[in-house]
Backbone as CSV, one residue per row, in Angstrom:
resi,resn,N_x,N_y,N_z,CA_x,CA_y,CA_z,C_x,C_y,C_z
1,MET,92.315,145.258,159.352,90.840,144.365,159.805,91.145,143.779,161.171
2,LYS,90.303,144.104,162.100,90.410,143.571,163.425,89.959,142.303,163.201
3,SER,90.370,140.836,163.675,89.524,139.510,163.715,89.155,139.107,165.483
4,VAL,88.370,137.730,165.396,88.307,137.721,166.348,88.708,135.862,166.592
5,SER,89.657,135.602,167.420,89.694,134.108,167.533,88.890,133.648,168.795
6,LEU,88.119,132.617,168.798,87.723,131.624,169.300,88.487,130.820,169.956
7,PHE,88.647,130.178,171.084,89.184,129.254,171.649,88.033,128.230,172.742
8,LEU,88.028,127.332,171.952,87.277,126.309,173.417,88.671,124.858,173.927
9,ALA,88.403,125.030,174.919,89.343,124.062,175.397,88.090,123.442,176.162
10,ALA,88.581,121.560,176.493,88.168,120.718,176.453,88.458,120.279,178.056
11,ALA,87.425,119.631,178.773,87.559,119.099,180.227,88.828,119.483,180.691
12,SER,88.347,120.744,181.109,89.637,122.066,182.095,89.191,122.847,183.007
13,PHE,89.260,123.669,183.790,89.437,124.064,184.498,89.752,125.355,184.049
14,ALA,88.544,126.554,183.906,89.597,127.719,183.958,89.801,128.888,184.841
15,TYR,90.839,128.190,185.342,90.999,128.883,186.715,91.036,130.338,186.160
16,THR,90.976,131.579,186.989,90.081,132.767,187.565,91.709,133.416,187.796
17,SER,92.534,134.606,187.709,93.515,135.503,188.163,92.526,136.500,189.245
18,ALA,93.130,136.481,190.067,92.682,137.790,190.732,93.058,139.381,189.801
19,PHE,92.213,140.106,190.520,92.893,142.067,189.686,92.794,142.674,190.770
20,THR,93.867,143.979,190.982,93.966,145.103,191.567,92.991,146.141,191.064
21,LEU,92.754,146.987,192.080,92.050,148.242,191.124,92.924,149.378,191.904
22,PRO,93.169,150.733,191.266,93.894,151.728,192.134,92.586,151.818,193.410
23,SER,93.535,151.674,194.432,93.060,152.565,195.689,91.991,154.195,195.781
24,ASN,91.143,154.400,196.000,90.494,155.708,196.113,90.927,156.261,196.857
25,ASN,91.891,157.716,196.614,93.106,158.109,197.928,92.134,159.243,198.241
26,ASN,90.792,158.861,199.951,90.867,159.998,199.932,90.845,160.120,201.859
27,GLY,92.532,160.446,201.531,92.430,160.409,203.040,92.171,159.419,203.746
28,GLY,93.212,158.422,202.969,93.387,156.931,203.869,92.588,156.363,203.759
29,ARG,90.681,156.215,202.995,90.012,155.877,203.555,89.162,155.561,202.297
30,THR,89.111,153.933,202.008,88.097,153.655,200.771,86.669,153.950,201.366
31,VAL,85.919,154.946,200.532,85.085,154.662,200.234,83.809,153.716,199.875
32,VAL,82.927,152.946,199.982,82.091,152.100,199.031,80.539,152.581,199.001
33,SER,80.207,152.679,198.332,78.698,153.000,197.871,77.463,152.409,197.263
34,LEU,76.661,151.808,198.435,75.892,150.096,198.086,74.697,150.671,197.268
35,ASP,75.246,150.680,195.806,74.109,151.146,195.038,73.696,149.240,194.544
36,MET,73.800,148.379,195.095,73.139,146.885,195.114,72.834,146.525,196.589
37,ALA,71.864,145.178,196.616,71.277,145.341,197.515,72.248,143.848,197.382
38,SER,72.998,143.332,198.613,73.973,142.994,198.981,73.529,141.759,200.733
39,ALA,74.466,140.530,200.771,73.885,140.100,201.626,75.431,138.921,202.736
40,ILE,75.487,138.922,203.540,76.652,138.052,204.322,75.351,136.522,204.537
41,VAL,76.161,135.365,203.542,75.734,134.553,204.003,76.329,132.892,203.883
42,PHE,76.601,132.460,205.365,77.138,131.340,205.649,76.542,130.268,206.229
43,GLY,77.397,129.388,206.159,77.432,127.683,207.069,78.343,127.430,207.859
44,THR,77.288,126.910,209.089,78.297,126.576,210.141,78.484,125.304,211.117
45,SER,78.537,124.695,211.656,79.121,123.729,212.186,79.383,123.387,214.028
46,THR,80.666,124.851,213.750,81.060,125.253,215.820,80.973,126.535,215.391
47,GLY,80.342,127.516,215.005,80.314,128.730,215.119,81.559,129.282,214.325
48,SER,82.890,128.618,213.910,83.943,129.541,213.544,83.722,130.598,212.534
49,THR,82.888,129.620,211.598,82.462,130.719,210.049,81.816,131.817,210.892
50,GLU,81.080,131.867,211.708,80.081,132.531,211.813,80.941,133.967,211.949
51,THR,81.658,133.493,212.891,82.624,134.590,213.955,83.651,135.035,212.866
52,ILE,84.180,134.278,211.844,84.535,135.627,210.453,82.954,136.487,209.751
53,ALA,82.101,135.959,209.222,81.392,136.131,209.174,80.863,137.705,210.158
54,ASP,80.651,137.778,211.266,81.032,138.562,211.886,81.975,140.130,211.978
55,TYR,83.245,139.316,212.032,83.821,140.232,211.341,84.131,141.418,209.958
56,LEU,83.897,140.559,209.363,82.812,140.897,207.990,81.916,141.601,208.137
57,LYS,81.274,142.164,208.944,79.841,142.364,208.707,80.241,143.871,209.653
58,GLU,81.188,143.758,210.520,81.723,145.009,211.515,82.473,146.285,210.295
59,SER,83.230,145.653,209.413,83.557,146.397,208.408,82.299,146.971,207.639
60,LEU,81.516,145.940,206.830,80.330,146.394,205.972,78.734,146.675,206.405
61,PRO,78.780,147.595,207.939,77.567,147.762,208.461,76.540,147.577,207.166
62,GLU,76.638,148.268,206.110,75.818,148.667,205.316,74.631,147.057,204.640
63,VAL,75.774,146.784,204.892,75.449,144.411,204.081,74.305,143.981,204.975
64,GLU,73.492,143.559,204.618,72.240,142.457,205.163,73.187,140.967,205.531
65,GLY,72.547,140.517,206.949,73.129,139.548,208.065,73.781,139.813,208.658
66,PRO,74.829,138.792,208.864,75.112,137.537,208.061,73.286,136.697,208.563
67,PHE,73.703,136.259,207.927,72.411,134.493,207.648,73.175,133.702,207.197
68,ASP,72.756,132.463,208.719,72.931,131.305,208.387,71.823,130.605,207.064
69,VAL,72.949,129.555,206.967,72.174,129.493,205.796,70.854,127.928,206.123
70,GLU,70.472,127.473,207.038,70.715,126.708,207.259,69.458,127.443,207.909
71,THR,69.172,129.174,208.267,68.033,129.250,209.299,66.879,130.502,207.873
72,ILE,67.449,129.587,206.100,66.869,130.689,205.527,65.590,130.229,205.479
73,GLU,64.195,130.958,205.104,62.689,130.801,205.694,62.197,131.124,204.293
74,GLY,61.310,130.049,203.988,60.800,129.978,202.821,62.000,129.298,201.615
75,SER,61.997,130.105,200.315,62.081,129.789,199.274,63.926,129.990,198.444
76,VAL,64.714,129.313,198.769,66.129,129.588,198.617,66.130,130.150,197.406
77,LYS,66.106,130.119,196.649,65.449,130.409,194.989,65.186,132.197,195.509
78,ASP,63.841,132.125,195.921,63.610,133.977,196.630,64.482,134.868,196.876
79,PHE,64.978,133.808,197.628,66.683,134.604,199.249,67.390,135.091,198.536
80,PHE,67.933,133.985,197.468,69.185,134.517,196.766,69.092,135.630,195.701
81,GLU,67.920,135.193,194.579,67.590,135.825,193.520,67.838,137.364,194.163
82,LYS,67.502,137.698,195.158,66.470,139.151,195.049,68.021,139.896,195.888
83,TYR,69.298,139.720,196.074,70.686,140.450,196.164,71.647,140.276,194.972
84,ASP,72.597,141.305,194.527,73.108,141.606,193.535,73.602,140.976,194.221
85,SER,75.197,141.221,195.101,76.169,140.416,195.303,75.634,139.501,196.341
86,LEU,76.542,138.779,197.014,76.549,137.962,197.590,78.044,137.496,198.335
87,ILE,78.249,138.146,199.602,79.167,137.865,200.469,79.213,135.836,201.072
88,VAL,79.831,134.981,200.168,79.035,133.300,200.767,80.378,132.674,202.168
89,GLY,80.488,131.655,202.589,81.184,131.757,203.027,81.605,130.046,204.090
90,THR,82.245,129.642,204.125,81.343,127.769,204.549,83.043,127.609,205.282
91,PRO,82.497,126.523,206.710,84.389,125.541,206.864,83.773,124.447,205.750
92,THR,85.282,123.647,206.636,85.367,121.846,205.421,85.146,121.180,206.573
93,TRP,84.297,120.247,206.410,84.080,119.145,207.029,84.346,118.283,206.452
94,ASN,83.850,118.037,205.645,83.449,116.461,205.000,84.653,116.548,203.876
95,THR,86.143,116.424,204.883,87.875,116.381,204.528,87.912,115.692,203.521
96,GLY,88.776,115.965,201.962,88.747,115.025,200.545,87.633,114.148,200.120
97,SER,86.422,114.283,200.613,85.233,114.245,199.558,84.966,114.692,198.252
98,ASP,84.734,113.800,197.466,84.077,114.261,195.982,83.596,115.961,196.020
99,THR,82.255,115.586,196.746,81.114,116.757,197.088,81.110,116.564,197.894
100,GLU,79.741,118.311,198.302,79.220,117.950,199.618,80.596,118.508,200.867
101,ARG,80.668,119.276,200.847,82.185,118.561,201.427,81.727,119.713,203.261
102,SER,81.307,120.671,203.184,81.025,121.712,203.574,80.468,121.067,205.136
103,GLY,80.042,119.966,205.339,79.439,120.093,206.554,78.443,120.498,206.719
104,THR,77.517,121.398,206.311,76.666,122.205,206.566,74.979,122.469,205.770
105,GLY,74.566,123.153,205.889,73.224,123.411,205.198,73.581,123.542,203.836
106,TRP,74.504,123.784,203.340,74.797,124.430,201.478,75.351,123.027,200.776
107,ASP,75.241,121.958,201.225,75.730,120.787,201.397,74.283,120.302,200.650
108,GLU,72.786,120.303,201.767,71.544,119.786,200.947,71.035,120.524,200.009
109,ILE,71.401,122.174,199.427,70.802,122.450,198.916,71.887,122.561,197.058
110,TYR,72.649,122.989,197.509,73.705,122.482,195.861,73.832,122.441,194.757
111,TYR,73.383,120.864,194.529,72.955,120.607,193.465,71.240,120.239,193.735
112,GLY,70.341,120.570,194.638,68.745,120.879,194.109,68.424,121.881,194.263
113,GLU,68.133,122.798,195.540,67.865,123.372,195.488,68.122,125.248,194.415
114,MET,69.243,124.824,194.500,69.865,126.024,193.908,70.763,125.982,192.665
115,GLN,69.997,124.778,192.102,69.796,124.274,190.796,69.000,125.143,189.894
116,GLU,68.190,126.126,190.603,67.138,126.937,190.127,66.796,127.921,189.713
117,MET,67.583,128.633,191.146,67.898,129.831,191.421,68.781,130.555,189.328
118,ASN,68.404,131.579,189.304,68.780,132.681,188.186,69.425,133.594,188.395
119,MET,71.222,133.806,188.410,72.329,134.055,189.032,72.976,134.762,188.385
120,GLN,72.279,134.909,186.777,73.302,135.476,185.929,73.816,136.714,186.262
121,GLY,74.971,137.063,186.402,75.497,138.099,186.524,75.984,139.057,187.555
122,LYS,75.546,137.720,188.671,75.520,138.327,190.059,76.873,138.307,190.359
123,LYS,77.017,139.337,191.810,79.149,139.254,192.121,78.531,137.899,193.549
124,VAL,79.750,137.617,193.302,79.659,136.588,194.325,81.426,136.482,194.841
125,ALA,81.811,137.133,196.496,82.707,137.080,196.771,82.964,135.583,197.982
126,VAL,83.825,134.482,197.998,83.254,133.192,199.006,84.480,133.502,199.872
127,PHE,84.011,132.989,201.033,85.547,133.290,201.857,85.066,131.692,202.998
128,GLY,86.419,130.785,203.645,86.274,129.938,204.114,87.174,129.428,204.996
129,LEU,86.805,128.062,206.610,87.480,127.825,206.872,87.978,126.866,206.975
130,GLY,89.446,126.803,207.517,89.783,125.144,207.466,91.200,125.151,208.448
131,ASP,91.833,123.718,208.460,92.905,123.517,209.593,93.520,123.176,208.234
132,GLN,95.046,124.447,208.410,95.910,124.079,207.892,97.131,122.965,207.942
133,SER,97.316,123.025,209.684,98.074,122.063,210.514,97.334,120.511,210.383
134,SER,96.472,119.848,210.889,96.098,118.836,210.625,95.515,118.444,208.889
135,TYR,95.165,119.410,208.894,94.249,119.449,207.259,94.870,119.539,206.104
136,ALA,96.819,119.687,205.805,97.445,120.329,205.056,97.412,120.218,203.654
137,GLU,97.613,119.178,203.867,96.680,118.531,202.234,95.140,118.936,201.577
138,ASN,94.308,119.275,202.518,92.937,119.261,201.875,92.620,121.002,202.791
139,TYR,93.580,121.872,202.673,93.172,123.393,203.682,91.654,123.868,203.337
140,ALA,90.905,123.854,203.904,89.720,124.684,203.528,88.774,124.284,201.900
141,ASP,89.031,123.008,201.558,88.473,122.380,200.208,87.301,122.678,200.143
142,ALA,86.308,122.938,201.078,85.118,123.145,200.636,84.566,124.197,200.131
143,SER,85.870,125.916,200.113,85.087,127.123,200.084,85.593,127.063,198.035
144,GLY,86.623,125.905,198.124,87.031,125.761,195.958,85.300,125.111,195.928
145,GLU,84.498,124.112,196.662,83.021,124.122,196.078,82.267,124.623,195.597
146,LEU,81.904,125.741,196.844,81.364,126.841,196.777,81.666,127.461,195.885
147,HIS,82.803,127.885,195.716,83.098,128.813,194.446,82.855,128.376,193.087
148,ASP,82.791,127.052,193.168,82.491,126.394,191.800,80.946,126.693,191.578
149,VAL,79.855,126.147,192.346,78.293,125.873,192.332,78.065,127.192,192.534
150,PHE,78.730,128.033,192.757,78.189,129.888,192.918,79.116,129.977,190.741
151,GLU,79.994,129.225,190.505,80.646,130.426,189.123,79.954,129.403,188.203
152,ALA,78.860,128.294,188.306,78.421,127.621,187.123,76.837,127.841,187.285
153,LEU,76.760,129.037,187.947,75.039,129.171,188.000,75.260,130.895,187.232
154,GLY,76.330,131.225,186.855,76.804,132.283,185.772,77.166,133.263,186.444
155,CYS,77.891,133.393,187.919,78.394,134.449,188.552,79.945,135.301,188.457
156,VAL,79.504,136.632,188.521,81.238,137.262,188.399,81.926,136.741,190.477
157,MET,82.458,135.609,190.141,83.901,135.277,190.989,84.920,136.595,191.355
158,MET,84.638,137.351,192.067,86.207,138.373,192.787,86.279,137.840,194.340
159,GLY,87.197,138.865,194.862,88.470,138.216,195.942,88.963,137.220,195.694
160,TYR,89.326,136.997,195.478,90.347,136.222,194.850,91.796,136.527,195.506
161,THR,92.188,136.084,196.558,93.906,136.304,197.397,94.649,135.491,197.474
162,SER,96.181,135.950,197.823,98.061,135.430,198.357,97.264,134.132,198.461
163,GLN,98.581,133.320,198.089,98.534,132.366,199.210,99.532,132.202,199.936
164,GLU,100.206,133.610,200.225,101.119,134.124,201.110,100.639,134.702,202.373
165,GLY,101.833,133.724,203.021,101.424,133.903,204.678,100.394,132.318,205.584
166,TYR,100.524,131.147,204.785,99.904,130.769,204.842,100.609,129.092,205.027
167,GLU,100.520,127.733,205.770,101.499,126.920,205.593,100.763,125.468,205.277
168,HIS,99.943,125.368,204.390,98.829,124.177,203.916,99.932,124.083,202.642
169,GLU,99.882,121.892,202.458,100.722,121.940,201.330,99.358,121.641,199.924
170,ASP,98.615,121.937,200.330,97.527,121.883,199.241,96.209,122.331,199.332
171,SER,95.203,122.315,198.362,94.135,123.092,198.660,93.266,122.906,197.859
172,LYS,91.595,122.361,197.468,90.670,122.744,196.376,90.628,123.760,196.877
173,ALA,90.751,124.705,197.062,90.053,125.439,196.710,90.667,126.972,196.089
174,ILE,92.026,126.382,195.399,93.445,127.481,194.933,92.416,127.224,193.200
175,ARG,92.650,128.687,192.803,92.303,128.707,191.683,92.826,129.391,190.847
176,GLY,94.307,129.086,190.003,95.604,128.764,189.251,96.470,129.192,190.580
177,ASP,97.021,130.617,190.943,97.963,130.570,192.129,97.379,131.115,193.150
178,LYS,96.106,131.417,193.389,95.361,132.162,194.723,94.538,131.441,195.194
179,PHE,93.815,131.664,195.944,92.611,131.390,196.597,92.075,131.665,196.364
180,CYS,90.183,131.226,196.338,89.408,131.830,195.126,88.257,131.874,196.330
181,GLY,89.214,133.048,197.342,88.731,133.834,198.288,89.360,133.853,199.518
182,LEU,88.817,134.719,200.429,89.326,134.910,201.645,89.355,133.283,203.141
183,LEU,90.153,132.683,203.088,90.176,131.429,203.936,91.110,131.973,205.468
184,CYS,90.499,131.616,206.112,90.654,131.458,207.642,91.386,130.743,208.458
185,ASP,92.062,130.522,209.689,92.394,129.384,210.064,92.262,129.435,211.745
186,GLU,90.604,129.413,212.196,90.374,129.551,213.683,91.677,128.473,214.141
187,VAL,92.178,127.536,213.993,92.631,126.748,214.997,93.896,126.967,214.635
188,ASN,95.074,127.376,214.314,96.034,127.918,214.009,96.491,129.139,213.524
189,GLN,96.262,130.095,213.666,96.392,131.116,212.966,94.711,132.498,213.382
190,GLU,94.310,131.992,213.727,92.962,133.061,215.030,93.354,134.407,215.696
191,ASP,94.772,134.695,215.272,94.977,135.862,215.642,95.251,136.759,214.622
192,LEU,94.847,136.094,213.296,95.527,136.824,212.132,93.699,137.023,211.702
193,SER,92.971,136.146,211.867,91.690,136.558,211.057,90.799,137.783,210.661
194,ALA,90.589,138.643,211.402,90.098,140.052,211.991,91.451,140.597,210.788
195,GLU,92.398,140.741,211.373,93.113,141.658,209.652,92.565,140.936,208.815
196,ARG,92.862,139.584,208.669,92.629,139.409,206.780,91.482,139.918,206.543
197,ALA,89.963,139.943,207.777,89.072,139.937,206.704,88.874,141.825,207.055
198,GLU,89.460,142.511,207.480,89.654,143.911,207.080,89.705,143.771,205.397
199,ALA,90.908,143.327,205.829,91.733,143.380,204.565,91.191,143.362,203.082
200,TRP,90.614,141.596,203.465,89.810,141.304,202.624,88.352,142.524,202.307
201,VAL,87.989,142.898,203.004,86.550,143.779,202.686,86.777,144.289,201.680
202,ALA,87.929,145.761,202.805,88.968,146.827,201.970,89.031,146.419,199.909
203,GLN,90.011,144.814,199.498,90.287,144.937,198.214,88.299,144.861,197.847
204,LEU,87.956,144.142,198.558,86.602,144.206,197.754,85.984,145.330,197.332
205,LYS,85.822,145.957,197.539,85.992,147.644,197.238,86.320,148.540,197.134
206,ALA,88.069,147.940,196.239,89.059,148.624,195.684,88.504,147.885,193.542
207,GLU,87.265,146.751,194.308,87.553,145.737,192.754,85.759,146.124,192.278
208,GLY,85.239,146.865,193.404,83.969,147.325,192.949,82.710,146.684,192.821
209,PHE,83.076,146.004,194.256,81.990,144.576,194.531,80.749,144.840,194.770
210,PHE,80.846,146.246,195.356,79.567,146.739,195.768,78.996,148.042,195.003
211,GLU,79.102,148.326,193.706,79.222,149.291,192.799,77.805,148.144,191.328
212,GLY,77.145,149.827,191.153,76.444,148.414,190.292,77.248,148.295,188.757
213,GLY,76.740,147.661,188.032,77.489,147.286,186.747,77.765,145.630,186.541
214,SER,78.280,145.423,185.873,79.273,144.346,185.800,80.859,144.566,186.103
215,ALA,81.419,143.411,186.958,82.959,143.998,187.081,83.567,143.760,186.721
216,ALA,84.837,144.262,186.180,86.189,144.565,185.534,87.521,144.693,186.247
217,PRO,88.028,144.472,185.427,89.482,144.875,185.688,89.471,146.140,184.968
218,ALA,90.766,147.503,185.595,90.819,148.643,185.543,92.356,148.926,184.147
219,ALA,91.180,148.777,183.046,92.298,148.729,181.391,91.696,150.054,180.586
220,ALA,92.150,149.988,179.542,91.792,150.964,178.821,90.915,150.613,178.045
221,ALA,89.374,150.786,176.979,88.606,150.164,176.874,88.887,149.460,175.525
222,SER,88.234,148.620,175.536,88.157,147.678,173.957,87.694,148.637,173.190
223,PRO,88.213,147.752,171.573,87.845,148.360,170.911,86.682,147.744,170.465
224,VAL,85.652,148.070,169.203,84.669,147.502,169.712,85.163,147.007,168.204
225,VAL,84.640,145.235,167.924,84.586,144.325,167.406,83.358,144.264,166.517
226,GLU,83.429,144.089,165.066,81.780,144.189,164.630,82.404,142.998,163.981
227,VAL,81.233,141.885,164.723,80.823,140.263,164.137,80.493,139.788,163.391
228,VAL,80.455,138.648,161.835,79.351,138.387,161.717,78.809,137.873,162.330
229,ALA,77.038,137.580,163.292,76.640,136.333,164.033,76.068,135.157,163.688
230,GLU,76.144,135.095,161.905,76.172,133.580,161.544,77.463,132.584,161.488
231,PRO,78.088,133.152,161.018,79.332,132.547,160.474,80.133,132.115,162.134
232,VAL,80.390,133.355,162.950,80.306,132.203,164.474,79.599,131.287,165.316
233,LEU,78.532,131.399,164.843,77.621,130.534,165.457,77.454,129.507,164.682
234,GLU,78.204,129.441,163.348,78.489,127.938,163.057,79.899,127.381,163.041
235,PHE,80.422,128.386,163.463,81.587,128.018,163.913,81.599,127.291,165.731
236,LEU,80.858,128.186,166.050,80.549,126.928,167.387,79.774,126.185,167.928
237,GLU,79.078,126.020,166.658,78.168,124.612,166.634,78.904,123.642,166.097
238,GLU,79.918,124.032,165.219,81.089,122.770,164.996,81.447,122.534,166.204
239,ASN,82.439,123.340,166.557,83.192,122.807,167.150,82.666,122.307,168.719
240,SER,81.507,122.368,168.867,80.743,122.163,170.424,80.335,121.154,170.138
241,ALA,80.269,120.509,168.790,79.766,118.972,168.594,81.613,117.858,168.667
242,LEU,82.317,118.592,168.148,83.796,118.651,168.554,83.786,118.195,169.466
243,LEU,83.782,118.674,170.282,83.760,119.025,172.243,82.972,117.739,172.803
244,ASP,81.979,117.642,172.175,81.004,116.650,173.630,81.415,115.665,172.193
245,GLU,81.911,114.769,171.017,82.786,113.859,170.533,83.258,113.330,171.781
246,ALA,84.927,114.733,171.832,85.806,114.189,172.313,85.246,113.657,173.725
247,ILE,84.615,114.633,174.563,84.658,114.162,175.720,83.847,112.339,175.871
248,GLU,82.554,112.138,174.932,82.308,110.709,175.162,83.654,110.473,174.397
249,SER,84.013,109.859,174.578,85.269,108.694,173.702,86.169,109.344,175.031
250,HIS,86.358,109.779,176.689,86.835,109.475,177.579,85.951,108.908,178.536
251,GLY,84.697,108.812,177.747,84.069,107.857,179.100,83.644,109.175,180.482
252,ASN,84.025,110.295,180.290,84.384,110.706,181.201,84.342,109.754,182.883
253,VAL,85.302,109.315,182.617,86.018,108.465,183.793,86.584,109.820,184.752
254,GLY,86.331,109.307,185.705,86.422,110.189,187.382,85.623,111.616,187.246
255,PHE,85.057,111.790,186.729,84.203,113.120,186.582,82.692,112.574,187.057
256,ALA,82.211,113.334,187.964,80.575,112.525,189.081,80.034,114.574,187.809
257,PRO,78.416,114.040,187.840,77.700,114.758,186.600,76.365,115.372,188.036
258,HIS,76.272,116.945,187.549,75.757,117.597,187.631,74.822,118.023,187.097
259,TYR,73.258,117.978,186.837,72.510,118.757,185.651,71.936,119.511,186.018
260,ASN,71.603,120.976,185.672,70.923,121.715,185.852,69.862,121.915,184.926
261,GLN,68.796,122.211,185.574,67.878,121.864,184.844,67.345,123.430,184.324
262,LYS,67.844,124.825,184.707,67.365,125.755,184.136,68.192,126.154,182.752
263,THR,69.821,125.737,182.852,70.772,125.764,181.500,70.528,124.761,180.816
264,LYS,69.872,123.906,181.558,69.587,122.221,180.058,70.995,121.785,180.458
265,SER,72.389,121.863,181.612,73.447,121.537,181.294,73.945,120.713,181.909
266,THR,74.547,120.114,181.983,75.143,119.074,182.969,76.741,119.662,183.771
267,MET,77.270,119.865,184.404,78.223,119.980,185.121,78.857,118.780,185.294
268,TRP,80.373,118.649,185.043,80.975,117.106,185.414,82.390,117.416,186.220
269,VAL,82.397,117.568,187.394,83.321,117.369,188.419,84.302,116.739,188.673
270,SER,85.628,116.678,188.564,86.374,115.310,189.091,86.538,115.084,190.278
271,ARG,87.604,113.923,190.576,87.550,113.769,191.641,88.136,114.314,192.883
272,ASP,88.414,114.728,192.714,89.089,115.570,193.156,89.218,116.956,193.393
273,GLY,88.198,117.547,192.740,87.081,118.619,192.704,87.976,119.732,192.106
274,ARG,89.079,119.537,191.677,89.472,121.058,191.146,89.883,121.013,189.244
275,SER,88.771,119.779,189.072,88.605,120.527,187.473,87.249,120.275,187.476
276,CYS,86.733,120.256,186.442,85.334,120.508,185.713,85.060,121.314,184.171
277,TYR,83.916,120.677,183.779,83.912,121.160,182.104,82.795,120.462,182.590
278,TYR,81.786,121.534,181.001,80.061,121.645,180.846,79.772,120.894,179.243
279,THR,78.017,120.243,179.719,77.953,119.783,178.370,76.856,119.860,178.565
280,GLY,76.605,119.931,176.868,74.524,120.782,176.226,73.757,119.029,176.686
281,GLY,72.578,119.120,177.747,71.695,118.148,178.068,72.109,116.857,179.035
282,SER,71.235,116.343,179.381,71.778,115.558,180.699,72.322,114.386,180.193
283,VAL,72.525,113.775,181.112,73.540,112.221,181.195,72.595,111.465,180.647
284,ALA,71.622,111.765,180.757,70.076,110.545,180.234,70.157,110.669,179.152
285,THR,69.489,111.848,178.296,69.895,112.200,177.227,70.922,112.187,176.440
286,LYS,72.584,112.283,177.067,73.475,111.910,175.861,73.719,110.481,175.734
287,ALA,73.592,110.283,177.133,73.043,108.764,177.052,71.852,107.498,176.084
288,SER,71.034,108.353,175.708,70.037,107.678,174.532,70.480,108.217,173.309
289,SER,70.923,109.576,173.050,71.932,109.042,171.856,72.302,108.998,171.067
290,SER,73.377,108.060,171.964,74.908,107.757,171.875,74.583,105.835,171.429
291,SER,73.325,105.771,172.021,72.533,104.319,171.967,71.968,103.727,170.208
292,PRO,72.959,102.757,169.470,72.209,102.155,168.623,70.588,102.441,168.325
């Protein structure tokens, strides 16, 4: 008899590992069929992030864009929701800040207009820029925030890459032992950017980023497990209450709240930007319910 084990982890960030799919052996070329609407969107201050966006576009002529996030016309919600997959990029300027680290138009919409978007299940891959020599301990930090905002909206995050070949000491863009996307350094490793962009596009194609359906590693089909719904729901509700009590007992020290009107949940982000957790309801609701 098969059983289902449910694990709850409080106040910790679930790191996502990269996976590799077998390449398509087609005369040395990987063929991509765009079954979905896809676009490249970036924020920039000096033009360097746009340069990387152009490199990506060269390998992806069928993808729309690149679009500068500051030039989006009309509703931000309508713009992003019309795409099934998005490649999004950012530089890092507000180095070391808790939030709004890009110094671009992304910062203006992260915790406002973007929180109204319905992005559940859409595929997103992040690319970012930084200076690993001058800011070795904060290399491309803003890429991590860009990643986390889309992930919190329910997106399927893809395109994680190795840290090998870089000279940084630390970064808020690290998830597990990998970068949360493609990171480039137009100051110290400019000659590697085009090659890295091309290799990353090939990786995205192999991961099925541009194909319809949900993203998943190549693996044997999972057995179908029959679950009785009511006991599972009771279990989740009981443990969710315990989780909220544990969080309140710690007073959310060092975590800043970001309330999502659509999901009716609050994302708490640590000061260093590398940890987060979620609670139901708004901060005001929590405070009211705990008052005598």
